[in-house]
Each structure stands twice: as C-alpha cells, then as structure tokens.
C-alpha positions in Angstrom: -4.1 54.6 -10.9 -1.9 53.7 -7.9 1.5 55.0 -8.3 4.6 52.8 -7.4 7.7 54.9 -8.1 11.0 53.1 -8.5 14.2 54.6 -7.3 16.3 56.1 -10.2 14.7 53.9 -12.7 12.8 54.4 -16.1 10.7 52.2 -18.2 9.2 53.0 -21.5 6.2 51.4 -23.5 7.0 51.4 -27.3 5.7 49.6 -30.1 8.4 49.4 -32.9 8.9 47.8 -36.2 11.9 45.4 -36.5 14.5 46.8 -39.2 17.0 44.7 -41.0 20.1 45.5 -42.9 19.6 48.9 -44.4 20.2 49.8 -48.1 19.3 52.9 -50.0 16.2 52.9 -52.4 15.9 54.9 -55.7 14.2 57.6 -53.7 17.3 58.1 -51.5 15.5 56.8 -48.6 17.2 54.2 -46.5 15.1 51.0 -46.1 15.8 47.6 -44.7 16.5 44.9 -47.2 15.3 41.2 -47.5 18.0 39.2 -49.3 16.9 36.1 -51.2 19.2 33.6 -53.2 17.8 31.5 -56.2 17.0 27.9 -55.5 17.7 25.4 -58.2 16.3 23.6 -60.1 14.3 26.8 -61.6 14.8 26.6 -65.3 11.1 26.2 -66.1 9.3 26.3 -63.0 9.9 27.2 -59.3 8.8 26.2 -55.9 10.4 29.3 -54.3 8.2 32.3 -53.3 9.1 35.6 -51.7 6.8 38.2 -50.5 7.7 41.9 -51.1 6.7 44.4 -48.5 6.6 48.1 -48.9 8.5 48.6 -45.6 11.6 46.9 -47.3 13.5 46.4 -50.3 14.1 42.8 -51.5 17.4 41.7 -53.3 17.1 38.5 -55.3 20.6 37.0 -56.5 21.5 34.3 -58.8 23.6 33.3 -61.8 22.5 32.4 -65.3 24.1 31.8 -68.7 25.9 29.0 -70.7 23.9 26.0 -69.9 21.7 27.7 -67.3 19.9 29.9 -69.5 16.7 31.0 -67.4 15.8 31.4 -63.7 12.3 31.7 -62.3 11.0 32.9 -58.8 7.5 33.4 -57.8 6.6 36.6 -55.8 3.6 38.5 -54.3 3.1 41.7 -52.6 1.7 42.2 -49.0 -1.0 45.0 -48.5 -4.4 45.8 -49.3 -5.9 43.9 -52.2 -7.5 46.7 -54.1 -4.6 49.3 -54.0 -1.8 49.0 -56.4 1.9 49.5 -55.2 4.7 50.8 -57.3 8.2 49.2 -57.2 11.3 50.0 -59.2 12.7 46.6 -60.4 16.5 47.1 -61.2 19.0 44.6 -62.7 22.7 44.6 -61.7 25.2 42.6 -63.5 28.8 43.0 -64.7 27.4 42.7 -68.5 23.7 43.2 -68.9 23.6 43.1 -72.7 22.7 39.5 -72.7 20.0 39.6 -69.9 16.2 39.9 -70.3 14.2 40.1 -67.3 10.5 39.6 -67.6 7.7 39.8 -65.2 4.5 37.6 -65.7 1.2 37.3 -63.9 1.0 33.9 -62.5 -2.7 33.4 -63.0 -3.2 30.1 -61.5 -0.3 30.4 -58.9 1.6 27.3 -59.8 5.0 28.9 -60.5 5.2 28.0 -64.1 4.9 30.5 -67.2 2.0 29.1 -69.3 0.6 30.0 -72.6 -1.9 32.7 -72.1 -0.2 34.3 -68.9 0.7 37.9 -69.9 4.1 39.8 -69.4 3.4 43.0 -67.6 6.9 44.4 -68.3 10.5 43.7 -69.5 14.0 44.7 -69.1 16.4 44.0 -71.7 19.2 45.2 -74.1 21.1 47.0 -71.1 18.3 48.7 -69.6 19.0 48.7 -65.9 15.5 49.5 -64.3 11.8 50.3 -64.7 8.8 50.9 -62.7 6.0 48.3 -62.1 2.6 48.5 -60.4 1.9 45.3 -58.5 -1.5 44.1 -56.9 -1.2 42.9 -53.5 -1.8 39.1 -53.0 -1.7 38.5 -56.7 0.9 35.9 -57.7 3.8 36.9 -60.2 6.9 35.2 -61.8 10.1 37.0 -62.3 12.0 35.4 -65.1 15.7 36.3 -65.6 17.4 35.2 -69.0 21.0 35.3 -70.0 21.8 33.7 -73.4 25.5 34.6 -73.1 28.1 31.7 -73.3 29.5 32.7 -70.2 27.6 32.4 -67.0 27.5 35.2 -64.6 26.1 36.5 -61.4 23.2 38.9 -61.3 21.0 40.8 -58.8 17.5 42.1 -59.2 16.3 44.6 -56.6 12.7 45.4 -55.9 12.5 48.7 -54.4 9.1 50.3 -53.1 8.3 53.8 -54.3 7.0 54.8 -50.9 7.5 57.5 -48.4 7.8 56.4 -45.0 5.7 58.2 -42.2 6.4 58.1 -38.6 3.7 58.9 -36.1 4.7 59.5 -32.5 2.5 59.4 -29.5 3.6 60.6 -26.0 0.9 59.9 -23.2 1.3 61.7 -20.0 -0.8 60.0 -17.4 -0.2 61.0 -14.0 2.1 62.5 -11.4 3.1 62.9 -7.8 4.6 65.5 -5.6 7.5 64.2 -3.1 8.4 67.5 -1.7 6.6 70.8 -0.9 6.2 73.3 -3.7 4.2 76.1 -2.3 4.1 77.5 1.4 0.9 76.6 3.4 -0.8 79.8 4.2 -3.2 80.2 7.4 -7.0 79.6 6.4 -5.9 78.5 2.9 -6.3 75.2 1.4 -4.6 76.2 -1.8 -1.0 75.1 -0.9 -0.7 72.1 -3.0 1.0 72.4 -6.7 -0.7 73.4 -9.6 1.1 70.8 -12.0 1.2 70.8 -15.8 3.7 68.8 -18.2 5.5 70.0 -21.3 6.5 67.7 -24.0 9.2 68.8 -26.8 10.6 66.7 -29.6 11.2 67.1 -33.4 7.9 65.1 -34.0 5.4 66.0 -31.2 5.2 68.8 -28.6 2.4 70.2 -26.4 1.5 71.1 -22.8 -1.2 69.5 -20.6 -3.9 71.5 -18.8 -2.9 72.6 -15.2 -4.2 70.3 -12.3 -5.1 72.9 -9.6 -4.1 72.3 -6.0 -3.3 68.6 -6.5 -0.1 66.8 -5.5 -1.4 63.6 -7.3 -2.4 64.9 -10.5 -4.2 62.8 -13.2 -3.3 64.2 -16.7 -4.5 61.5 -19.3 -3.3 63.6 -22.0 -1.7 62.1 -25.4 0.1 64.3 -28.0 0.4 63.0 -31.3 2.7 64.1 -34.1 3.6 62.8 -37.5 6.7 63.4 -39.8 7.6 62.1 -43.2 11.1 60.8 -44.2 13.4 57.8 -43.7 15.7 59.6 -41.4 13.2 59.7 -38.4 13.2 55.8 -38.6 17.1 55.5 -38.7 18.2 58.2 -36.3 17.6 58.6 -32.5 14.6 60.9 -31.7 15.2 63.3 -28.8 12.2 63.7 -26.3 12.2 66.2 -23.5 9.6 66.0 -20.7 9.2 68.6 -18.1 6.8 69.2 -15.1 5.9 72.7 -13.9 3.9 74.0 -10.8 1.9 77.2 -12.2 2.4 80.3 -9.8 1.3 83.8 -10.1 4.9 84.9 -10.9 7.5 82.5 -12.2 6.5 78.8 -12.4 8.5 76.4 -10.5 10.1 73.5 -12.5 10.0 70.1 -10.9 12.9 67.7 -10.6 11.7 64.4 -12.3 14.9 63.2 -13.9 16.7 60.3 -12.1 20.1 61.8 -12.6 19.3 64.9 -10.6 18.1 67.2 -13.4 14.9 69.1 -13.9 14.3 68.1 -17.5 13.8 64.5 -18.4 16.0 64.1 -21.7 15.6 60.7 -23.4 16.3 59.4 -26.9 14.3 56.8 -28.8 15.6 54.8 -31.6 12.9 53.2 -33.8 15.5 51.0 -35.4 16.4 49.2 -32.3 13.6 50.0 -29.9 16.2 51.2 -27.1 15.6 54.3 -25.1 18.8 55.9 -23.9 19.3 58.8 -21.3 22.0 60.6 -19.5 23.2 57.4 -17.8 22.8 55.1 -20.7 20.1 52.7 -21.8 17.0 53.4 -19.7 14.6 50.8 -21.2 13.2 48.9 -24.1 10.0 48.6 -25.8 6.8 47.0 -24.1 7.4 48.5 -20.7 5.8 51.0 -18.8 7.5 54.4 -17.7 7.7 55.2 -14.0 10.3 57.9 -13.2 11.2 59.7 -10.0 13.4 62.9 -9.7 16.6 62.8 -7.6 16.7 66.1 -5.8 16.1 67.3 -2.1 13.6 70.0 -2.9 10.8 70.4 -5.8 10.9 66.6 -6.4 8.2 64.9 -8.1 7.4 61.7 -10.1 5.9 61.1 -13.5 3.9 58.1 -15.2 3.9 58.2 -19.0 3.9 56.2 -22.2 5.3 56.5 -25.7 4.0 54.7 -28.7 4.9 55.0 -32.5 3.5 53.6 -35.9 5.2 53.7 -39.3 3.0 53.8 -42.4 4.0 54.3 -46.0 2.2 56.2 -48.9 
C-alpha cells in the first residue's frame, strides 16, 4: 500500500447506524423512537402499515371515543422469519378505564379483522402494558377501542425487549517513520525502528507484533471488542492509539498526533458518526484514516481504519 500522508489531517472509516430521537424503554435502555400518527378512516379497516424494528421503539398516537369508537393499524416485525421477538406493548391515556387494546394476527394481510383471525393478547380494564412475542414478517393488526362518551387522545408504545451489543473494530494497517529513531552504527544494518502499535479503549485494546528494522512497517492487524448496553451507543467512545519503537532498554514513543502529542486521542460518537480530537471534529464515517505527527523528532505516520456494528439479542 502506498502511503500518502496529509499534513495535520485525519480521516476515519466507520460504519454506523443512524439513531433517531431517543426514548427510554422498559428495560431502562435508551433507544431511538419511530413516531407514527393514526390515519383516518380506520374504524373497520386500515391501509396504514408500520414496521417495528428491534433497534428502536415505536410510538403510535391517535384519539378514540364518542362516535369514533375504534382505530386500527396494521404492523409487522423486521428480522429473521423463524425467530420470535418479544415486545412490551404499553397504553398511555389520561383515563384507561374505557380502553381496550387488542392485537390480532392478520392472516390474509388485508388490514381487516375477519372472522377466524385470532387475538394474541388484550389490554383492558386499566392494564397499562403486557409482553407479546411477534414473528417477523407476519402481519398483525392493532385495534384500539374506547367506548367512553368522551373522545380522548392515546399513545401505544411498542418497546423491544432486547439488549444492544456494540462490536468495535480497530484495524492498524501500516506506518512510516519521518525522522531517525535509532543511531546508525558502523557495520550494522539494524538502525531502522522496530515499530509496534498499541490500541486502548473501553471496548477494544491490543498490541501489534513488532516490525523489526523497518521504517515503513505493514501491520495489518485488527482488534475486535464487544460490549453490551445502550450507553455505548449514546456516548462518545474514547480511543487512544500510540506507536512505539522497541529498544533493548526503554522503548521510544513516536509522535503521531497532528496536534504535536505522542498519543493520538480520538472520540467516536456512534449516534452521530462524528470523530473528534483535541482540535475539534476530525472526520466522519466512510473515510480512510491517514495521520502524521507534528514534531521535530521521533515523528511518524500511521494508516488505520475503524468499524463498528450493532446487534441485539
């Protein structure tokens, strides 16, 4: 790989999920929220369809009561067809006593509750929430009834009962020395640096193998770490990268940060895809990292990549 270092510039490759407005699920995890409003007419049937995802909570709002007794909406679940997904369905209204919320299987996917289509669960009599197991790609109908003489607003929340898991990958590709690290001794060819790289973060850490007597080392080492919990999706993740020259005594640390420091300290925000450093925002997702130190001595450059993925269980 040919190195082309940029003066005081840093670009990072990231794959990221886009997070919407955050809300708190029944598990205490913060998740993005999909907000959907009812579409009339929906008293007997509905053409409206929403897709629930286990990476977000869905909030469905409407009003019922008086002459508008029932509302219907059709929904399905994304994911693997053979794996059921558990959701908490919760009703919010100023007076739940007159409400009845029923979930049906829409067997022929026509948006109408027909004779023979079974109910898989009901909320009524002031009950605020219960859990349902939904099969991905099946069609369901949510029916909201309010037989009160007073029409009032309601909200039905679908909250996935999943734990998010973030997998972070830091790939150290190659580097280059821009100044002398070891003295050149007579009758010796071992004067070039013996570089290795360290990576440290709350999720992933590691050290590459030493590249002996090489001022243009190729590392091609990927470090992978995984952590569970929504906090890793909603907060900046600090990542420190350092490059060292192995010696018989004390190892020499190279200057690889564009701000003149030895350590390259960055923060990655999975919610926005932004990478920030000591001088502000350094890059965005989908870009390659090439970084060069800003020092008169022990100066080096580094090429690396960062990727992450989010899964739920």
